[in-house]
N, C-alpha and C positions, 0 to 999 in steps of 0.2 A: 476570527473576525477582528478587524481593527476598530477600536472605539476611541474617539477623541472627546474629552471632557473640557468644557470651557470654550472661550473664544480667543482668537488672536488679539493681542500679541502673546498671550500665555495660554497654553493648553497642556493637557496630560494625555499621553498615548497609552492606551490599554489594549491588551490582547485577550480575547475570550476563546477558550478551547471548547468546541462543541462535540468533540469525540470522547468516546468512553475508553480512553487510553492516553498516554503522554503524547505531547506534540512539541516539536521544536520550531521556533519562529525566528525570523530575522527581519528587523525593521531598518529601513534605509530611507533616505530622502532623495527625491528626483532632483531638487534644486536646493542647495545649501547656502546660497548667497546671503540670505537674511535669516538664517536659522541657527540658533544656539540650543543644543540639546544636552540635558544632564540625566543619565550618562550620555556620552557622545554617540552619534550614529556613524556607521552602522553598528548594530548590536544584536546579539543572539540571546535567547532565553528558552528554557524548557518549562512548559505548562503541564500540570497534572491533569488527569482526566476530568473533564467538565470544569476546569479551573480557569481563573482569570489572574492577570498580573499587570501591574503598572510597569511599563517598559521604560518610559523616559518622560521628563518634563521638558516642554518645548517653549522657547522664547524667541521673539523677533529681535535680532541683533540691533535693529534700528526701529523702534516702535512707530516712528512716523510713517513707515512704509509697510506696515503690517498687512499681510494678506494670508489667505488660507495656506497652510503648509501642505506641500505635495509629498505624501509618504507612500511607501510600498511595503506591505507586510507579506512575506513569503513563509510558507509552512511546510514541514515534512513530518509525517507521523512517526512516532517512536522516540525513545530516549537514546541519544548518542552514547550515554554511559552504560547502556545495556551490555551484558556479557553473555552471548548465546552459549548454551551448554550442549554437549553432544546428546542427542535424543533420537530414538527410533520411532519414526512416524508410521502409522498404519495407512493402508490404501484409503483414499477418500471416496470410495465407492465399493459396492459389493459385487458388481458385475465382473465376469471373467469369461474368456480371455479378452484383453483389451490391448489395442495397439497404441504405442506412443508415436504420434505423428510428428512431433517436433521435440527434440531433446535439448541438452545443454549446448549453448552456443548456436542454436538453430538460426539459419540465415534469414528466415522470414521476419521474425519478431523477437528472437532471443539473443540479439547482438548487443544490447545495451546493458548497463550495470543492473538495472532494476529487474531484468528478466533473464539474464544470462544462464542462471542455474534452474530455470523453470522447466516443467514438463507439461506437454499438452497431451492429455488422454483423450482418445477418440471415443466419446460417449454419445449415445443416442440422446436426442432431446427428451427431457423428462426423467432421466436417470437420477435417483436419489444421490445427493452429494453428502458425504459423511465427514465429520471432523476427524482429521488425521492425528490430532493431538488436542488435549484439553486446553481450555483457556477462557478468555473473556471476549465476547463479540464487541469489537472496537468500532467497526464501520459496516454499514449495509447500504448498498445501492441497488435498487430494483426498478428504476424508472425508465429503462431503455428497452426497446422492442425490436430493433432492426440490427442487421449486420451487413458488412460490405468490405471492400478492399481499398477504398479511398481513405487514406490516413487522415486527411483534413476533415472529412465528414464523420468518420467512425472511430478515429483514434480517441481514446479516453472515454468512450461511450459504452463500455461493457458493464453489465451488472456484476456485482461482486460482493463477497463477504470477507472481511478482514478479522482474523482472530489473533488476539494478543496473548502470548504465552508468559508463563511465570518468569522466564529469564529475559524478557524484553524483546525477544524475536517475535515476528508476526507472520502468520500464514495467510496467503492470498488465494482465494478460490474465485476464479473469474470466468466471464462469458456465460453467466447463469441465465436461466429463463426469467422473464419478467414477472411471472407469478410462481408461487411455490416456495418462497423464502419462509423458512420455519423458525427463524430466530429473530431477536430484537437486540439493538445496541444495548450494551450493559449486561446482557445475559451471560451466565456462566454455562459452559458446555463441557462435556466429557468426550473422550475419544470414541468414535463410532456413532455419535449422536447426529441425527439428520439436520443439515443446515439449510439445504435448498434443493432445487432441481437443476440439472444441467441444461444448457441452452445454446444459443448461437447469437450472441449480441456483441456489438462493438466491432473492432477490426478482426475479422474472422473469415476463414474460407469455408468452414463447415462446423457442425455441432461438435463441441469438445469442452473439456475442462482444462483451464490453465491453472496450474498449481505452482506456487513458489513460496519459499521462506525468505523473508526480507528483514533487514536491520537498518537503522538510521546510522550512517557513518559521518554525521555532522553536516546537516542540511543537504544530505544526499542519501537517497534510498537505494540500497544495494541488495541483490539477491545473494544467498550464500548456499554452499553445498549442504545437502541433508541426506540422511539415511532413511530408507522406507522399506517395509517388509509386507509381503503378501502371504497367502496361505501356504506357499511352498518355500518361504524363506525370504531373505533380504534381496532386494533388487540390486543389480550391479550397475551403479550409477557412477559416472566420472566425478572425481572430487578434486581435480587440479585444473590450473589455468590452461594446460595444454590439451584440453578436451575437444579439439577440433573435430575429431572423428565422430563425436556425438552430435554434430550439427546435422547429420543425415538421419531420417526417420529410422527408428529401431522398434522391433517388436518386443513388448514386455510380456507377451503371453506366457512364455516359458517360466517366468518368475512369479506369475500370478496364480 
């Protein structure tokens, strides 16, 4: 959240992080004709969990024409200085066998950087979702109840839980049921602990769990390859950029 203290022609721009994990912000001005900022805009900063920071002091270049400054604050979860470590994730559910309806580079919704390495597990609504790796609950969204294929209407309207790991990477568990979330922001969880119930919310064709591991690459959220193991061993997941073959649905039943 952007917070301005004072009145034009002199103000202070503060940013407040309401997440239980680090957040990178970028502050810029829509119109800089009569704005002098120290430090100058645009600028970036990293805020700690639940932390606040003074980003810049703002002055009207000509006080005779002072008017409210038009500022834009953009934010991306995670610390861009994080260095993800190789980790073996467990399956985020206990049900088996389970089909992977959309894999790496899936043409429906896994074609952007945030979701490229995600997996969509075809789970019935109400299936317990378990932590694939221990960490801290960074974000919880449970206020949506509908699903559909219209991106303008349903895009960005999926219930989710975001878990921050010790190495700064973040696991995203999305399309959850509107009820059944069993954790709260700031809570520590261990691998295998129940997080929520699977559902069918947001941009979705059917009930499923969308799972991805993400990192902040500098005001850009990227998914990254990960390793995951089931009862019969490690799943065979593509780990390179030439994973076009994984865009087609594949069955994970043999590995579960």
